[in-house]
C-alpha positions as CSV (number, residue, x, y, z in Angstrom):
1,M,60.5,10.6,-47.1
2,K,64.1,11.4,-48.2
3,E,66.0,14.0,-46.3
4,K,66.2,17.5,-47.9
5,S,70.0,17.4,-48.2
6,L,69.8,14.1,-50.2
7,L,67.1,15.5,-52.4
8,R,69.2,18.6,-53.0
9,E,72.2,16.5,-54.1
10,E,70.1,14.4,-56.5
11,M,68.5,17.5,-58.1
12,K,71.8,19.2,-58.5
13,K,73.1,16.2,-60.4
14,I,70.0,16.2,-62.7
15,L,70.3,19.9,-63.4
16,G,74.0,19.7,-63.8
17,G,73.5,17.1,-66.6
18,M,71.5,19.6,-68.7
19,D,73.3,20.7,-71.9
20,R,73.6,24.4,-72.5
21,S,71.3,24.6,-75.5
22,S,68.3,22.8,-73.9
23,H,68.9,24.9,-70.7
24,D,68.8,28.1,-72.8
25,M,65.7,27.0,-74.7
26,Q,63.8,26.0,-71.6
27,S,64.9,29.1,-69.7
28,K,63.4,31.2,-72.6
29,E,60.1,29.2,-72.5
30,I,59.9,30.0,-68.7
31,Q,60.7,33.6,-69.3
32,D,58.1,34.0,-72.0
33,R,55.4,32.5,-69.7
34,L,56.5,34.8,-66.9
35,F,56.4,37.9,-69.1
36,S,52.8,37.1,-70.3
37,S,51.6,36.7,-66.7
38,T,49.4,39.4,-65.0
39,E,51.8,39.3,-62.0
40,W,54.7,40.4,-64.2
41,Q,52.6,42.9,-66.1
42,D,51.2,44.5,-63.0
43,A,54.4,44.7,-61.0
44,Q,56.5,47.8,-61.0
45,T,59.2,46.5,-58.7
46,I,60.5,43.0,-59.1
47,A,62.8,41.1,-56.7
48,V,65.0,38.5,-58.4
49,T,68.2,36.6,-57.7
50,I,71.2,36.6,-60.0
51,S,71.1,33.1,-61.4
52,R,74.0,30.7,-62.0
53,F,74.0,27.8,-64.4
54,P,72.1,25.4,-64.1
55,E,69.4,27.6,-62.5
56,V,66.8,29.2,-64.8
57,D,68.5,32.2,-66.4
58,T,67.5,35.5,-64.8
59,E,69.8,37.9,-66.6
60,A,67.2,38.1,-69.5
61,I,64.5,38.7,-66.9
62,I,66.4,41.6,-65.4
63,T,67.1,43.1,-68.8
64,R,63.5,42.9,-69.8
65,A,62.4,44.5,-66.6
66,W,64.7,47.5,-67.2
67,D,63.5,47.7,-70.8
68,E,59.9,47.9,-69.5
69,E,61.0,50.6,-67.0
70,K,60.4,48.4,-64.0
71,K,62.6,48.5,-60.9
72,V,64.7,45.5,-60.2
73,A,65.9,44.6,-56.7
74,V,68.4,41.8,-56.0
75,P,69.3,40.2,-52.7
76,K,72.4,40.5,-50.5
77,C,72.9,37.9,-47.8
78,F,74.5,38.6,-44.5
79,P,75.8,35.3,-43.1
80,K,76.6,36.7,-39.7
81,D,73.0,37.0,-38.7
82,K,71.5,34.9,-41.6
83,S,69.6,38.0,-42.9
84,M,69.0,39.2,-46.4
85,H,68.1,42.6,-47.8
86,F,67.2,43.6,-51.4
87,Y,68.9,46.5,-53.2
88,Y,67.8,48.3,-56.4
89,L,70.0,47.3,-59.3
90,E,70.4,49.7,-62.2
91,N,73.1,47.9,-64.1
92,F,75.2,44.7,-63.9
93,N,78.3,46.7,-63.0
94,Q,76.8,47.1,-59.5
95,L,77.4,43.4,-58.8
96,E,80.3,41.7,-57.3
97,S,81.2,38.0,-56.9
98,V,81.0,36.7,-53.4
99,Y,81.2,33.2,-52.0
100,F,80.4,30.2,-54.3
101,R,80.6,32.5,-57.4
102,L,77.3,34.1,-56.3
103,K,76.8,37.7,-57.6
104,E,75.4,40.2,-55.1
105,P,75.0,44.0,-55.2
106,I,77.9,46.2,-54.1
107,V,76.1,47.8,-51.1
108,T,78.1,51.1,-51.4
109,E,76.8,51.6,-54.9
110,V,73.1,50.7,-54.5
111,E,70.1,51.8,-52.5
112,M,68.2,49.4,-50.2
113,C,64.7,48.5,-51.3
114,P,62.1,48.3,-48.6
115,K,60.3,45.0,-48.4
116,D,56.9,46.6,-48.8
117,K,58.0,48.0,-52.2
118,L,58.6,44.6,-53.7
119,E,55.5,43.7,-55.6
120,L,56.7,40.5,-57.3
121,M,59.3,38.2,-55.7
122,L,60.9,35.5,-57.9
123,V,61.7,33.0,-55.2
124,P,64.6,30.6,-56.1
125,G,64.7,26.9,-55.2
126,L,65.9,23.5,-56.3
127,I,62.8,21.3,-55.9
128,F,59.1,22.3,-56.0
129,D,55.7,20.7,-55.7
130,E,52.3,21.8,-57.1
131,E,51.2,23.2,-53.8
132,G,54.0,25.8,-54.0
133,Y,56.4,24.3,-51.4
134,R,60.1,24.3,-52.3
135,I,63.4,23.0,-51.2
136,G,65.9,25.9,-51.5
137,F,69.7,25.8,-51.5
138,G,69.9,25.3,-47.7
139,G,70.7,28.7,-46.4
140,G,67.2,29.5,-45.1
141,Y,67.6,33.2,-46.2
142,F,64.4,33.2,-48.2
143,D,62.4,31.3,-45.5
144,R,63.3,34.0,-43.0
145,Y,62.7,36.9,-45.4
146,L,59.3,35.7,-46.6
147,V,57.8,35.4,-43.1
148,D,56.2,38.9,-43.2
149,Y,56.4,39.5,-47.0
150,T,53.0,40.3,-48.4
151,G,53.6,40.7,-52.1
152,Y,53.2,38.0,-54.8
153,K,55.6,35.1,-54.8
154,V,56.5,33.2,-58.0
155,S,59.1,30.5,-58.6
156,L,60.7,29.6,-61.9
157,A,61.6,26.0,-62.5
158,F,62.4,23.5,-65.2
159,S,59.8,20.8,-65.4
160,Q,62.2,18.2,-64.0
161,Q,62.4,20.2,-60.8
162,M,58.8,19.4,-60.0
163,V,58.1,16.5,-57.7
164,K,54.9,15.0,-56.2
165,K,55.5,16.2,-52.6
166,V,58.2,18.3,-51.0
167,P,59.0,17.5,-47.3
168,T,57.9,20.6,-45.4
169,D,58.6,22.1,-42.0
170,H,56.2,24.4,-40.1
171,Y,58.1,27.5,-41.2
172,D,57.9,26.8,-44.9
173,I,56.0,29.3,-46.9
174,P,54.5,28.3,-50.3
175,V,54.7,30.5,-53.4
176,H,51.6,31.6,-55.3
177,K,52.7,30.3,-58.7
178,I,55.4,28.1,-60.3
179,V,56.3,28.9,-63.9
180,T,57.9,26.0,-65.7
181,N,58.9,25.5,-69.4
182,E,55.8,23.3,-69.8
183,V,53.0,24.7,-67.6
184,V,52.2,27.3,-65.0
185,Y,51.0,25.9,-61.6
186,D,48.6,28.1,-59.6
187,C,49.5,27.0,-56.1
188,T,46.6,29.0,-54.5
189,I,44.2,26.4,-55.7
190,R,44.3,23.8,-53.0
191,K,43.6,20.2,-54.1
């Protein structure tokens, strides 16, 4: 099986080749599927990353959550100890650009969200399989954060991000569902 770093580079090329209009259209299809899910409808507090092109657009998801009076929490990574914490976000002005054009909360302007308050976690990734395993962006922040997370985990992916089998390590934690522009995979059903 190919090494994760090689698979990451290949997928970045595929996603980078997407044109804006099909990216926007497929993102909307994914968002609509997410919004109609019971996990979305039941959750009052949603953990979500601030996406960058060519990831599935999350800005519309955050705006919709606010419109529905849900709480939104976004992550801040701390490279020194490789930890990550989520903070309540009430508007986009509470974000700042950090390394690699990533947007994260300005911690002096936001309140930390306890892990047990996060009912729905939208887990990012580059490559996914139908069992819910993923290859992330290589930082390992989510792998560490999810170890004792007990809420519902959903990933959003374009259909081309789905593969037959993702190489896994003992510490990898699968998500419960993957929502794509074509289909929703229930990863709790073991084949």
